MIGU-737855 format. One record per atom (N, C-alpha, C, O): residue number from 1; atom name; x, y, z. Coordinates in pm, 1 decimal. Each point is the difference from the previous one (the first is absolute). Layout:
N
  loro  fiba        xx        yy        zz
   NUM    CA         X         Y         Z
...
***
This chain:
192
  loro  fiba        xx        yy        zz
     1     N   -3006.2    -552.7     327.5
     1    CA     119.4      29.3      78.0
     1     C     104.6      61.4     -91.6
     1     O      21.0     -47.6    -111.6
     2     N      43.4     151.3     157.7
     2    CA     100.4      66.6     -81.6
     2     C     129.8     -79.9      -2.5
     2     O      30.7     -75.9      92.0
     3     N      43.1      94.9    -198.0
     3    CA     128.1     -67.9     -16.9
     3     C     107.1      74.2      80.0
     3     O       6.8     122.7      -6.7
     4     N      77.7    -195.1      83.1
     4    CA     104.8      68.4      76.5
     4     C     103.0      66.6     -92.1
     4     O      33.8     -52.4    -106.1
     5     N      13.6     165.9     148.4
     5    CA      97.8      76.3     -76.7
     5     C     122.2      21.3      88.0
     5     O     -12.0      45.3     113.9
     6     N     128.2     -77.7    -165.9
     6    CA     122.3      22.7      75.9
     6     C      37.7     147.7      -6.6
     6     O     -55.0      75.5     -80.2
     7     N     147.6     -35.7     163.7
     7    CA      40.1     140.6       7.9
     7     C      54.8      53.1    -131.6
     7     O     -26.3     114.5     -36.7
     8     N     102.8    -197.5     -34.7
     8    CA      67.4      46.8    -121.7
     8     C     -41.6     -77.0    -124.8
     8     O      65.2      10.2    -103.9
     9     N    -172.4     -86.5     113.4
     9    CA     -49.9     -71.4    -117.5
     9     C      94.9    -105.3     -54.4
     9     O      -0.2     -26.3    -120.3
    10     N      81.0     -34.4     205.7
    10    CA      91.9    -105.6     -44.6
    10     C     125.5      51.6     -67.6
    10     O      56.5     -68.2     -85.4
    11     N     -12.3     187.0     122.0
    11    CA     118.9      60.4     -61.0
    11     C     120.4     -93.9      10.4
    11     O      15.3     -73.7      97.5
    12     N      68.6      78.3    -199.1
    12    CA     119.1     -84.6      -2.0
    12     C     110.9      69.2     -77.9
    12     O     -26.1      74.1     -94.8
    13     N     149.2     -98.9     135.4
    13    CA     115.6      54.5     -69.8
    13     C     111.1    -104.3       2.1
    13     O      48.1     -39.4     106.3
    14     N      -8.6      -4.2    -224.0
    14    CA     104.6    -101.7     -12.5
    14     C     122.6      54.6     -71.5
    14     O      78.4     -77.2     -55.2
    15     N     -60.1     209.4      55.1
    15    CA     109.0      59.9     -76.0
    15     C     131.5       9.5      76.3
    15     O     102.4      35.3     -58.6
    16     N    -103.0     -66.3     188.1
    16    CA     119.5      17.1      81.1
    16     C      65.7    -131.3      38.4
    16     O     -13.7    -100.3     -70.1
    17     N      84.9     101.5     181.4
    17    CA      75.4    -117.4      45.4
    17     C     -89.7    -101.4      71.1
    17     O      43.5    -110.8      31.4
    18     N    -169.4     149.3      -6.2
    18    CA    -100.8     -89.6      56.7
    18     C    -136.0      45.3     -51.7
    18     O     -17.8     116.0     -37.0
    19     N     -77.0    -207.7      35.0
    19    CA    -135.4      32.5     -43.5
    19     C     -84.0      36.7     121.9
    19     O      -0.5     -71.8     100.0
    20     N     -70.1     183.9    -109.2
    20    CA     -87.3      46.7     107.3
    20     C    -142.8      -5.3     -52.6
    20     O     -31.6      61.3    -102.0
    21     N     -55.2    -135.1     172.6
    21    CA    -137.3     -20.4     -44.1
    21     C     -97.0      17.6     115.5
    21     O      20.5     -55.2     108.2
    22     N    -125.9     131.9    -131.1
    22    CA    -107.9       4.3      98.0
    22     C     -83.8    -125.1     -21.0
    22     O     -45.0     -28.3    -111.1
    23     N      24.9     -45.3     217.8
    23    CA     -75.9    -124.1      -8.8
    23     C    -149.2      31.1      -0.1
    23     O     -42.9     109.2      37.2
    24     N     -33.5    -206.9     -79.6
    24    CA    -145.2      14.3      -0.6
    24     C     -55.4       5.0     141.2
    24     O      76.0     -10.2      96.4
    25     N    -207.0      25.6     -82.3
    25    CA     -62.5       7.0     131.7
    25     C      32.6    -124.1      83.9
    25     O      -4.7    -112.4     -49.8
    26     N      37.2     133.6     174.8
    26    CA      31.6    -108.1      93.4
    26     C     -86.5      16.4     123.9
    26     O     -12.0     110.3      53.5
    27     N     -47.5    -218.3      -8.0
    27    CA     -75.0       3.0     124.3
    27     C      95.9       4.8     117.2
    27     O      91.2     -82.2       8.9
    28     N    -110.7     178.3      81.9
    28    CA      87.3      14.6     116.7
    28     C     -83.3      29.2     123.9
    28     O     -83.9      90.1       0.3
    29     N     108.0    -166.8     103.8
    29    CA     -69.1      17.7     127.7
    29     C     105.0      21.8     108.2
    29     O      90.6     -81.6      17.2
    30     N    -103.2     191.6      55.0
    30    CA      84.9      22.5     117.2
    30     C     -67.6     -65.7     118.4
    30     O    -116.7      26.7      28.4
    31     N     190.0    -112.6      40.6
    31    CA     -50.5     -66.8     120.2
    31     C      85.8      41.0     117.8
    31     O     120.6     -24.6       1.9
    32     N    -183.8      87.9      97.1
    32    CA      68.6      37.7     123.2
    32     C     -55.1     -84.9     112.8
    32     O    -121.3     -17.6      11.5
    33     N     210.2     -35.3      72.2
    33    CA     -43.2     -79.9     113.4
    33     C     118.1     -68.4      65.1
    33     O     114.1      18.1     -42.5
    34     N    -140.4     -95.1     143.3
    34    CA     103.1     -75.1      71.7
    34     C      33.9    -124.0     -81.6
    34     O     -78.1     -95.0      -4.5
    35     N     193.7      95.9     -59.6
    35    CA      39.2    -109.3     -88.6
    35     C      37.6    -127.0      76.0
    35     O      27.0    -102.8     -62.2
    36     N     -24.8     108.0     194.3
    36    CA      24.9    -121.2      78.2
    36     C    -130.6     -75.4      29.5
    36     O       2.7    -111.3      52.5
    37     N    -115.9     172.3     -86.5
    37    CA    -130.5     -63.5      19.8
    37     C     -27.2     -92.3    -118.6
    37     O      -0.9      43.0    -115.3
    38     N     -21.0    -169.0     145.7
    38    CA     -16.9    -100.9    -104.8
    38     C    -113.7      33.0     -96.2
    38     O      13.5     -21.5    -120.5
    39     N    -126.1      73.7     171.8
    39    CA    -113.8      33.2     -86.2
    39     C      37.0     107.1    -103.1
    39     O     -48.0      -3.6    -113.3
    40     N     132.6      97.9     152.3
    40    CA      41.8     107.5     -90.5
    40     C      87.3     -57.0    -112.1
    40     O     -24.2      26.9    -117.6
    41     N     124.2    -104.6     153.9
    41    CA      88.4     -55.2    -103.5
    41     C     -71.9    -102.3     -87.4
    41     O      26.3      -7.6    -120.1
    42     N    -115.4     -70.1     177.8
    42    CA     -76.1     -99.0     -77.5
    42     C     -88.6      70.2    -103.2
    42     O      -8.0     -43.6    -114.8
    43     N     -58.3     151.8     155.4
    43    CA     -84.1      76.0     -92.0
    43     C      83.5      65.8    -110.2
    43     O     -41.9       4.0    -115.6
    44     N     158.9      47.0     151.2
    44    CA      88.3      62.7     -98.7
    44     C      47.9    -101.2    -102.6
    44     O       0.6      27.7    -119.9
    45     N      39.1    -144.2     166.8
    45    CA      47.9    -105.9     -90.3
    45     C    -111.3     -42.9     -95.4
    45     O      24.9     -22.8    -118.3
    46     N    -146.4      11.9     169.1
    46    CA    -112.6     -37.2     -85.7
    46     C     -25.1     107.2    -106.9
    46     O     -27.7     -32.5    -115.5
    47     N      37.5     158.9     153.9
    47    CA     -24.5     109.9     -94.8
    47     C     112.0      13.0    -102.8
    47     O     -26.3      24.7    -117.7
    48     N     151.3     -41.1     161.6
    48    CA     114.1      17.8     -89.4
    48     C      34.2    -122.3     -83.7
    48     O      64.8      11.8    -104.0
    49     N    -107.9    -128.7     148.6
    49    CA      26.0    -122.0     -75.8
    49     C     143.4     -47.9       5.4
    49     O      41.1     -81.6     -82.5
    50     N      35.9     131.3     178.6
    50    CA     139.9     -40.9      17.0
    50     C      27.6     -18.3     148.5
    50     O     -84.0      33.2      83.6
    51     N     200.2     -85.4     -51.1
    51    CA      37.5     -14.5     140.1
    51     C      34.1     136.6      59.5
    51     O      29.5      95.7     -71.6
    52     N     -34.2     -89.8     202.5
    52    CA      31.4     123.8      71.1
    52     C     147.6      33.7     -20.5
    52     O      86.0     -85.3      21.9
    53     N     -55.3     208.2     -63.7
    53    CA     140.3      37.5     -20.0
    53     C      70.3      25.5     132.8
    53     O     -62.8      36.7      99.4
    54     N     193.3     -56.7     -99.8
    54    CA      81.9      38.2     114.2
    54     C      13.0     152.4       0.7
    54     O     -43.0      67.7     -93.5
    55     N     102.3     -15.5     199.4
    55    CA      22.3     143.3      13.0
    55     C      81.8      51.2    -119.6
    55     O      98.3     -62.1     -40.3
    56     N    -140.2     175.5     -15.0
    56    CA      65.1      65.2    -114.6
    56     C       4.5     -87.2    -124.9
    56     O      94.2       7.8     -78.8
    57     N    -198.6     -92.6      61.0
    57    CA      -8.1     -87.4    -117.0
    57     C    -135.3      17.4     -68.4
    57     O     -93.4      56.9      56.5
    58     N      85.4    -107.3    -179.0
    58    CA    -122.0       2.9     -78.9
    58     C     -13.8    -135.4     -68.7
    58     O      90.0     -42.4     -72.5
    59     N    -201.2     -25.0      94.9
    59    CA     -27.6    -126.8     -68.0
    59     C    -107.4      25.6    -104.2
    59     O    -105.2      55.6      31.4
    60     N     131.0     -96.1    -155.7
    60    CA     -97.8      17.9    -106.3
    60     C      -9.7    -126.9     -83.2
    60     O      94.6     -77.9     -11.0
    61     N    -212.0      60.4     -46.7
    61    CA     -22.5    -107.5     -96.8
    61     C    -111.0      47.3     -92.2
    61     O    -114.4      17.2      42.1
    62     N     149.4       3.7    -169.0
    62    CA     -96.3      57.3     -92.4
    62     C     -39.3     139.1      46.6
    62     O      86.4      81.4      32.6
    63     N    -216.3     -53.6     -29.2
    63    CA     -48.6     131.0      44.8
    63     C     -11.0       7.9     151.6
    63     O     -16.2     109.2      54.5
    64     N      24.4    -222.3      14.6
    64    CA     -14.5      -1.7     144.7
    64     C     131.2      24.3      71.4
    64     O     107.4     -27.3     -53.5
    65     N    -117.3      79.0     175.2
    65    CA     122.0      20.4      76.7
    65     C     -25.9      67.8     132.1
    65     O    -107.6      54.2      25.3
    66     N     209.9     -58.8      58.8
    66    CA      -1.3      69.9     127.5
    66     C     137.7      62.0      19.7
    66     O     102.2     -67.1     -14.5
    67     N    -100.8     194.9      47.4
    67    CA     124.3      69.6      30.9
    67     C      -2.5      42.9     146.3
    67     O    -100.4      52.5      48.2
    68     N     210.8     -75.1      22.0
    68    CA      14.1      43.1     139.0
    68     C      33.5     148.9      -2.8
    68     O     104.2      39.6     -52.2
    69     N    -192.7      42.6     108.3
    69    CA      19.2     144.6      -3.0
    69     C      60.6      54.7     129.2
    69     O      80.6      92.9      -3.0
    70     N    -119.8    -151.1     116.2
    70    CA      50.2      42.0     131.3
    70     C     -44.2    -107.0     100.3
    70     O     -71.3     -93.0     -37.7
    71     N     112.4     104.2     164.5
    71    CA     -37.3    -103.8      97.0
    71     C    -150.6     -20.5      16.8
    71     O     -42.4    -103.3      51.9
    72     N     -39.5     200.5     -95.3
    72    CA    -144.8     -18.2      12.3
    72     C     -74.3      28.9    -130.7
    72     O    -118.7      32.8       1.7
    73     N     188.2     -44.8    -113.9
    73    CA     -64.4      32.9    -127.9
    73     C      46.8     -91.3    -111.8
    73     O     118.5     -31.0     -12.3
    74     N    -215.2     -11.7     -69.5
    74    CA      26.7     -78.8    -119.5
    74     C     -65.4      68.3    -119.3
    74     O     -98.2      72.6      15.3
    75     N     153.1     -96.2    -134.2
    75    CA     -64.4      40.2    -123.8
    75     C     -37.7    -129.3     -71.1
    75     O      86.3     -80.0     -36.2
    76     N    -215.9      60.8      17.0
    76    CA     -49.2    -119.7     -67.8
    76     C     -31.3      37.6    -143.8
    76     O     -68.9      98.9     -25.2
    77     N     119.6    -177.7     -69.7
    77    CA     -19.5      28.2    -141.6
    77     C     -84.7    -109.4     -64.1
    77     O       7.7    -116.8      38.0
    78     N     -89.0     156.8    -136.4
    78    CA     -84.8     -94.2     -71.3
    78     C     -40.6      61.3    -133.7
    78     O      34.0     114.5     -29.6
    79     N    -106.8    -191.7     -50.8
    79    CA     -56.0      55.6    -122.7
    79     C     -91.5     115.9      35.9
    79     O     -73.2      -6.9      98.8
    80     N      76.6     111.4    -176.8
    80    CA     -80.1     118.9      28.1
    80     C    -148.6     -34.0      10.1
    80     O     -70.6      50.8      87.1
    81     N      24.4    -136.4    -176.4
    81    CA    -143.7     -31.2      -1.6
    81     C     -45.8     -83.5     119.5
    81     O    -120.2     -14.6      22.1
    82     N     213.6     -40.0      55.0
    82    CA     -36.2     -80.8     117.6
    82     C      18.8      73.9     131.8
    82     O     -28.6     -56.4     105.6
    83     N      75.3     179.4    -108.3
    83    CA      36.7      68.9     123.1
    83     C    -119.6      23.6      92.9
    83     O      14.1     -11.5     121.8
    84     N    -129.9      43.9    -176.4
    84    CA    -115.8      26.7      86.1
    84     C     -45.1    -127.7      71.6
    84     O     -31.8       3.4     118.9
    85     N      29.1    -114.5    -190.5
    85    CA     -39.2    -127.9      61.0
    85     C     102.1     -43.2     104.4
    85     O     -37.0     -47.5     107.4
    86     N     165.2      63.9    -138.4
    86    CA     104.8     -37.3      96.3
    86     C      -7.1      87.6     124.7
    86     O      17.1     -49.1     111.6
    87     N     -42.3     178.2    -130.3
    87    CA     -10.8      91.1     113.0
    87     C    -119.3     -37.5      88.5
    87     O      12.6      -3.0     122.4
    88     N    -126.9     -25.3    -182.7
    88    CA    -118.3     -37.8      77.5
    88     C      25.6    -128.6      78.0
    88     O     -38.1     -11.1     116.5
    89     N     102.7     -86.0    -181.1
    89    CA      32.3    -125.4      67.7
    89     C      96.6      24.1     116.1
    89     O     -17.4     -54.9     108.8
    90     N     117.6     136.3    -132.8
    90    CA      99.6      33.5     103.2
    90     C     -66.3      70.5     118.4
    90     O      25.4     -34.3     115.4
    91     N    -108.7     131.0    -144.1
    91    CA     -68.6      72.6     107.0
    91     C     -93.0     -91.7      78.7
    91     O     -13.0      14.3     121.6
    92     N     -51.4    -108.0    -190.0
    92    CA     -85.4     -95.7      68.2
    92     C      78.1     -90.1      92.9
    92     O     -42.3     -25.2     112.9
    93     N     156.4     -23.9    -159.6
    93    CA      83.9     -88.1      81.5
    93     C      62.0      73.2     118.8
    93     O      32.4     -62.0     101.3
    94     N     -16.2     191.8    -113.6
    94    CA      65.9      77.2     106.1
    94     C     -96.8      84.4      82.1
    94     O      42.8      87.6      75.1
    95     N    -171.7    -112.8     -88.5
    95    CA    -101.4      80.4      69.8
    95     C      18.1       0.5     151.0
    95     O     -35.3      98.0      65.7
    96     N      89.5    -205.3      -9.5
    96    CA      17.9      -7.1     145.9
    96     C     142.4      34.8      42.7
    96     O      34.2     -12.1     117.6
    97     N      47.4      54.6    -211.0
    97    CA     139.8      35.1      29.2
    97     C      18.3     151.0      -5.8
    97     O     -76.8      70.2     -65.8
    98     N     178.5     -21.0     134.9
    98    CA      35.6     142.1      -8.8
    98     C      89.1      15.0    -123.6
    98     O     122.3     -11.6       8.1
    99     N    -186.1      37.4    -122.2
    99    CA      72.2       8.2    -126.8
    99     C     -73.0      95.2     -93.7
    99     O    -119.0      26.9      16.4
   100     N     192.1      22.8    -114.0
   100    CA     -55.2      91.0    -100.1
   100     C      42.9     -49.5    -137.0
   100     O     118.4     -23.8     -23.6
   101     N    -213.8       8.2     -66.2
   101    CA      30.0     -39.0    -138.3
   101     C     -65.3     101.9     -92.6
   101     O    -119.7      26.6      10.2
   102     N     199.8      30.4    -101.2
   102    CA     -47.7     107.2     -87.5
   102     C      48.4     -24.5    -142.4
   102     O     115.3     -37.4     -21.4
   103     N    -203.4      58.5     -75.1
   103    CA      35.1      -9.6    -141.1
   103     C      74.0     128.4     -39.8
   103     O     -57.7     108.6       3.3
   104     N     184.8    -121.6     -40.6
   104    CA      79.7     116.1     -41.0
   104     C      37.6      -5.9    -147.5
   104     O      86.2      75.2     -45.5
   105     N    -150.9    -164.6     -29.3
   105    CA      35.3     -23.8    -140.5
   105     C       3.8     126.9     -84.1
   105     O      95.6      22.8     -74.1
   106     N    -199.1      59.4      85.3
   106    CA      -9.6     118.6     -85.2
   106     C      80.1     118.5      51.6
   106     O       4.7     104.7     -64.6
   107     N      57.8    -120.2     179.7
   107    CA      83.1     106.2      56.8
   107     C     148.1     -22.1     -29.3
   107     O      83.7      79.8      42.0
   108     N     -51.1    -185.7    -112.5
   108    CA     139.3     -36.2     -25.9
   108     C      26.6     -14.2    -149.7
   108     O     -91.7     -20.6     -79.5
   109     N     217.5      31.9      43.7
   109    CA      48.5     -29.3    -135.3
   109     C     110.6    -103.2      14.6
   109     O      72.3      -1.0      99.6
   110     N     -59.6     -85.1    -198.5
   110    CA      98.9    -107.8       4.9
   110     C      84.8       6.3    -126.7
   110     O     -52.1       7.8    -111.2
   111     N     183.8     -11.4     130.6
   111    CA      93.4       3.0    -111.8
   111     C      86.6    -124.5       0.9
   111     O      24.7     -60.1     104.5
   112     N      20.6      22.9    -222.8
   112    CA      96.1    -109.6     -14.1
   112     C     122.3      57.5     -70.3
   112     O     -10.9      66.1    -103.3
   113     N     127.1     -92.6     161.3
   113    CA     126.8      35.6     -62.9
   113     C      66.8    -131.9     -33.0
   113     O      15.5     -85.7      87.0
   114     N      24.0      68.9    -212.2
   114    CA      56.3    -129.1     -40.6
   114     C     119.5      18.1     -92.4
   114     O      13.2      99.8     -70.9
   115     N      72.1    -199.4      74.8
   115    CA     119.7      -0.5     -82.5
   115     C     123.4     -24.8      84.8
   115     O      -7.0       4.8     122.8
   116     N     119.7     -31.1    -187.0
   116    CA     121.5     -34.8      74.3
   116     C      54.8     112.7      88.6
   116     O      85.8     -25.3      84.5
   117     N    -133.6     148.5    -102.3
   117    CA      50.7     112.4      79.7
   117     C    -105.3      56.5      96.3
   117     O      10.1     114.5      44.1
   118     N    -109.6    -195.3     -12.6
   118    CA    -106.3      41.9      93.1
   118     C      57.0      43.1     133.7
   118     O     -40.6     102.7      54.6
   119     N     134.5    -180.1      -1.0
   119    CA      57.8      32.5     130.9
   119     C      68.3     137.0      -1.7
   119     O      -7.4      75.5      97.0
   120     N      72.5     -45.4    -206.0
   120    CA      69.1     128.4     -10.1
   120     C     -99.0     116.0      -4.2
   120     O      24.3     104.1      61.0
   121     N    -134.7    -120.7    -131.7
   121    CA    -102.5     104.4      -6.0
   121     C     -53.2      27.8     140.5
   121     O     -12.0     115.7      40.3
   122     N     -19.6    -220.9      33.6
   122    CA     -54.1      17.3     135.3
   122     C     103.9      60.4      94.0
   122     O     -32.3      86.1      81.8
   123     N     156.3    -131.1     -93.6
   123    CA     105.8      50.0      88.5
   123     C      23.1     150.6     -17.1
   123     O      43.9      66.5      93.9
   124     N     -72.4     -13.1    -210.4
   124    CA      14.5     143.4     -22.2
   124     C    -105.2      80.8      76.0
   124     O      20.3     118.5      26.5
   125     N    -131.0    -181.2       8.2
   125    CA    -113.5      73.3      55.4
   125     C     -35.9     -33.9     143.4
   125     O     -52.9      84.8      71.8
   126     N      80.6    -207.2     -28.3
   126    CA     -43.6     -44.8     132.5
   126     C     120.3     -34.1      87.7
   126     O      96.2     -59.4     -48.7
   127     N     -99.9      96.0     177.1
   127    CA     111.6     -30.3      90.0
   127     C      -5.5    -145.3      50.2
   127     O     -17.7     -26.5     118.9
   128     N      33.5     -65.9    -214.1
   128    CA      -3.8    -143.6      29.8
   128     C     121.6     -64.3     -66.4
   128     O      31.2      30.4    -115.1
   129     N      37.5    -118.9     187.2
   129    CA     113.2     -72.0     -57.8
   129     C     -53.7     -99.5    -102.1
   129     O     -57.3    -102.4      37.3
   130     N      75.1     131.5    -164.1
   130    CA     -56.3     -82.2    -106.9
   130     C      96.0    -108.5     -50.1
   130     O     -28.4     -65.0    -100.6
   131     N     139.5      44.9     167.8
   131    CA      91.1    -106.9     -41.1
   131     C     -77.2    -132.1      -1.8
   131     O     -77.8     -26.0      91.8
   132     N      97.3     -57.7    -193.4
   132    CA     -73.4    -126.7      -9.4
   132     C      12.5     -90.0     123.1
   132     O     -89.5     -80.0      27.2
   133     N     198.4      92.3      46.5
   133    CA      15.8     -79.7     121.4
   133     C     -68.0      61.2     121.0
   133     O     -19.5     -67.5     101.1
   134     N     -16.6     194.6    -110.5
   134    CA     -63.3      69.7     112.1
   134     C    -151.0      13.2     -14.2
   134     O     -72.1      -3.9      99.7
   135     N      24.0      19.2    -221.5
   135    CA    -143.5      14.2     -24.2
   135     C     -40.7    -104.0    -102.8
   135     O      22.3      16.9    -119.9
   136     N     -81.6    -123.3     168.1
   136    CA     -32.0    -115.3     -85.4
   136     C    -148.1       0.3     -38.7
   136     O     -80.1      68.3      63.8
   137     N      43.3    -143.5    -167.3
   137    CA    -141.5      -8.3     -37.5
   137     C     -87.0     -40.9     119.4
   137     O      34.5     -89.7      76.9
   138     N    -147.2     157.8     -64.5
   138    CA     -92.3     -25.1     110.6
   138     C      17.9      96.2     116.1
   138     O     -91.5      16.1      80.8
   139     N     207.8      48.5     -70.6
   139    CA      18.3      99.6     105.6
   139     C     -85.6     122.5     -32.4
   139     O     -19.2      34.8    -116.5
   140     N     -31.8      29.7     221.5
   140    CA     -94.9     109.5     -14.7
   140     C      46.9     119.1      82.7
   140     O      44.2     -16.9     113.6
   141     N     -53.7     137.2    -169.8
   141    CA      39.2     119.7      73.9
   141     C    -100.9     111.8     -21.3
   141     O     -50.0      21.7    -110.3
   142     N      21.9      48.5     219.7
   142    CA     -68.5     128.0      -6.8
   142     C     110.9     102.7      10.4
   142     O      82.7      -6.2      91.0
   143     N     -80.4     100.8    -183.8
   143    CA     110.7      93.9      -5.5
   143     C     -44.4     125.2     -74.5
   143     O    -119.2      28.7     -10.9
   144     N     215.2      43.5     -39.1
   144    CA     -27.4     115.8     -84.3
   144     C      69.5     -21.2    -134.5
   144     O     110.1     -54.6      -7.5
   145     N    -177.2      98.9     -96.8
   145    CA      59.5       6.9    -132.7
   145     C       8.7     148.2     -30.7
   145     O    -100.2      63.4     -33.1
   146     N     220.6      -8.2      44.4
   146    CA      19.9     144.9     -11.6
   146     C     -86.8      68.1     105.2
   146     O      27.2     -14.4     119.2
   147     N    -130.9      88.1    -159.2
   147    CA     -78.4      80.2      94.2
   147     C    -131.0     -63.9      45.8
   147     O     -75.9      63.5      73.1
   148     N      47.0    -188.5    -114.3
   148    CA    -130.0     -59.1      34.7
   148     C      14.4    -132.3      73.6
   148     O      95.6     -75.0     -19.6
   149     N    -194.2      49.1     105.1
   149    CA      -5.5    -128.1      70.6
   149     C     -45.9    -108.1     -96.3
   149     O     -87.4      22.3     -83.8
   150     N     147.7    -139.9      97.1
   150    CA     -36.9    -112.9     -84.4
   150     C      41.8    -128.6      69.9
   150     O      72.4       2.5      99.5
   151     N    -118.5    -113.2    -152.3
   151    CA      40.1    -131.8      48.2
   151     C      34.5     -83.0    -123.1
   151     O     -58.5      18.3    -106.7
   152     N     154.1    -109.8     122.6
   152    CA      36.3     -81.5    -116.4
   152     C      55.5    -134.8      42.5
   152     O      38.4     -21.1     115.0
   153     N     -35.5     -69.1    -211.8
   153    CA      62.6    -130.6      18.7
   153     C      55.0     -46.1    -134.0
   153     O     -45.7      42.7    -106.0
   154     N     144.2    -130.4     112.9
   154    CA      56.1     -60.9    -119.6
   154     C     -82.1    -125.6     -29.7
   154     O      -7.2     -91.1      82.5
   155     N     -53.9      87.0    -199.9
   155    CA     -75.8    -116.7     -44.1
   155     C      98.1    -111.4     -34.8
   155     O     -20.4    -116.1      35.4
   156     N     126.6     153.5    -105.2
   156    CA     110.7     -89.9     -32.6
   156     C     125.4      87.3      -9.0
   156     O      -5.8     118.3      33.4
   157     N     116.6    -172.9     -76.8
   157    CA     126.0      75.6       0.5
   157     C       1.1     122.8     -90.7
   157     O      83.7      88.6      17.1
   158     N    -176.3     -82.5    -113.8
   158    CA       0.3     112.4     -93.5
   158     C    -131.7      76.6      -5.0
   158     O     -21.1      81.2     -90.1
   159     N     -67.7    -106.4     186.3
   159    CA    -132.2      63.5      -3.3
   159     C     -40.1      46.3     139.3
   159     O       8.0     -75.6      96.9
   160     N     -51.2     200.9     -88.6
   160    CA     -50.0      54.8     125.7
   160     C    -140.4      54.3     -21.4
   160     O     -32.4      50.6    -107.4
   161     N     -50.3     -61.4     210.5
   161    CA    -131.3      64.0      -0.3
   161     C      -0.4     105.4     108.6
   161     O      47.0     -22.7     111.5
   162     N    -101.1     138.6    -146.1
   162    CA      -0.4     115.2      89.1
   162     C    -143.5      49.7      15.1
   162     O     -72.4      15.4     -98.3
   163     N      32.7       9.4     223.5
   163    CA    -133.6      51.9      29.1
   163     C      15.7     138.3      62.5
   163     O      79.9      19.7      91.6
   164     N    -157.6      75.5    -143.0
   164    CA       1.3     134.9      57.3
   164     C    -142.5      53.0       3.9
   164     O     -92.0     -63.4     -51.7
   165     N      74.1     179.1     112.9
   165    CA    -130.2      64.3      -2.8
   165     C     -31.4      43.3    -143.3
   165     O      88.0      45.3     -73.2
   166     N    -212.1     -59.7      35.6
   166    CA     -44.3      37.2    -134.3
   166     C      30.9     146.7     -31.0
   166     O      30.7      34.3    -114.2
   167     N     -38.8      50.5     214.1
   167    CA      19.7     143.7     -20.3
   167     C     141.2      36.1     -44.5
   167     O      21.2     108.0     -55.1
   168     N      75.5    -196.2      77.9
   168    CA     138.9      28.0     -40.3
   168     C      46.2     -92.6    -112.1
   168     O     119.9     -10.8     -25.7
   169     N    -213.1     -55.7     -40.9
   169    CA      35.1     -97.2    -104.1
   169     C      79.6      63.0    -114.3
   169     O     100.7     -56.0     -43.3
   170     N    -144.7     170.9      -5.3
   170    CA      71.2      63.6    -111.7
   170     C     142.2      37.2      40.7
   170     O      94.2     -20.6     -76.4
   171     N     -78.9      75.5     196.7
   171    CA     133.5      35.0      49.7
   171     C      89.0    -123.9       7.2
   171     O     114.2       3.8     -45.7
   172     N    -164.6    -113.2     102.0
   172    CA      82.2    -119.9      13.3
   172     C      33.4     -58.5    -136.3
   172     O     113.3     -42.8     -22.2
   173     N    -209.2      40.0     -69.4
   173    CA      26.2     -50.6    -134.8
   173     C     110.9      81.7     -66.6
   173     O      93.0     -56.5     -57.6
   174     N    -103.0     188.5      65.5
   174    CA     102.0      86.6     -60.2
   174     C     136.0     -19.3      66.5
   174     O     102.6      -2.3     -67.9
   175     N    -101.6     -11.5     200.2
   175    CA     125.2     -15.9      74.2
   175     C      65.4    -133.7     -32.4
   175     O     121.4      -6.8     -19.0
   176     N    -201.1     -99.5      12.8
   176    CA      54.4    -131.6     -37.4
   176     C      58.3       4.3    -141.4
   176     O     106.6     -56.1     -25.5
   177     N    -176.6     122.4     -65.4
   177    CA      50.7      10.6    -137.5
   177     C     127.2      82.9      -8.6
   177     O      87.5     -29.0     -81.7
   178     N     -76.4     131.7     165.0
   178    CA     122.9      79.3       1.2
   178     C     116.8     -85.6      50.7
   178     O     110.1       6.1     -54.5
   179     N    -134.8     -85.2     158.4
   179    CA     105.1     -86.7      53.4
   179     C      36.1    -111.5     -98.2
   179     O     109.5     -55.8       5.9
   180     N    -202.8      24.0     -96.2
   180    CA      22.7    -107.0     -97.5
   180     C      36.5      52.6    -138.5
   180     O       8.8     -77.9     -94.9
   181     N      12.3     206.9      82.1
   181    CA      22.6      54.6    -133.5
   181     C     124.6     -58.9     -65.8
   181     O      97.7     -35.0      66.3
   182     N    -104.6      25.6    -195.6
   182    CA     110.3     -54.3     -79.0
   182     C     127.0      80.7      28.6
   182     O      -4.1     123.0       4.6
   183     N     113.2    -190.2      14.0
   183    CA     127.6      65.9      27.6
   183     C      26.2      25.3     146.5
   183     O     102.9      57.9      34.7
   184     N    -194.7    -100.4      53.8
   184    CA      16.5      28.2     141.4
   184     C      56.1    -117.2      81.0
   184     O       3.6       5.3     122.9
   185     N      39.2    -108.9    -190.5
   185    CA      51.9    -117.9      68.9
   185     C     126.8      32.4      75.8
   185     O      97.0      49.9     -57.1
   186     N     -98.4     -78.8     187.0
   186    CA     117.8      20.0      84.1
   186     C      85.6    -125.4      -3.8
   186     O     122.8       8.9       2.9
   187     N    -185.5    -125.6      -9.3
   187    CA      72.2    -126.6      -9.6
   187     C      40.7     -57.1     135.1
   187     O      82.5     -91.1       6.0
   188     N    -138.2     142.2     100.8
   188    CA      38.8     -46.8     134.1
   188     C     -29.9    -147.7      21.2
   188     O      86.3     -73.7      47.6
   189     N    -205.7      29.3     -81.7
   189    CA     -37.7    -137.3      26.4
   189     C      52.2     -98.4    -104.8
   189     O       4.6    -120.3      25.8
   190     N      34.6     169.3    -142.8
   190    CA      56.7     -90.6    -100.0
   190     C     142.1     -44.0      38.6
   190     O      54.2     -93.5     -59.0
   191     N       6.2     161.3     158.7
   191    CA     133.0     -37.1      49.7
   191     C      -9.8    -114.5      99.9
   191     O      98.4     -69.4      25.6
   192     N    -219.6      49.4      31.7
   192    CA     -17.8     -99.0     106.1
   192     C      16.7    -140.7     -49.9
   192     O     -12.0     -94.8      77.6
***
C-alpha cells in the first residue's frame, strides 16, 4: 500500500503573526442523509467517536470528530488509516437508509493556523465575525477564504483548522501566509 501524500508535503510557515501549517493526512467521510433519522445519527456518532454536533458546530476528540455541514450533511473525521474500515461500517449500517457516505480524504487539504493572532488572520480573509464572543471554540463555518471555498472551526481560542479542496491548497496556504505576514497586525481583537 502506498503512503498517503498531502497536497503540500506538510508545508509550514511560522515567520508571521500566526503559524500556518498543512496538517498530515486526515480521514474524512461526507455523509448525506436525513439527520433526524436515528439510524443515520447513530451510525455517524459511531464512526466519528464523538457526540452529534449541534447546528453550525464541530465536535472533535483526538483524530475523531463530526462537523455539521448543512441540514442534511455531516463531515466525519478519523485517522487516515481507519477511513476505509469506518466507511465500510457506515455504509453497512446505512444500507437500508436513504443516505450517501463517501471517502473524501484525498480530495481535501487541512491547515492549522495557530497563535494569539489567529482570529485576525482569518478575519482578513473570511466574512465571519471572529470576535471571541461571537465565534467560540467548536463553532463551525462553511465560507470563503479570499477566492476559495473552505470550512473551518476554532479548536481553541488561538487555533483554527481549515479544510479546503486539495486543488486550491497552494493558493490557500499562500493566502493565509500573506494575511499572517510579519508587520500585518491590525490589532482589532487585542482591543477586546
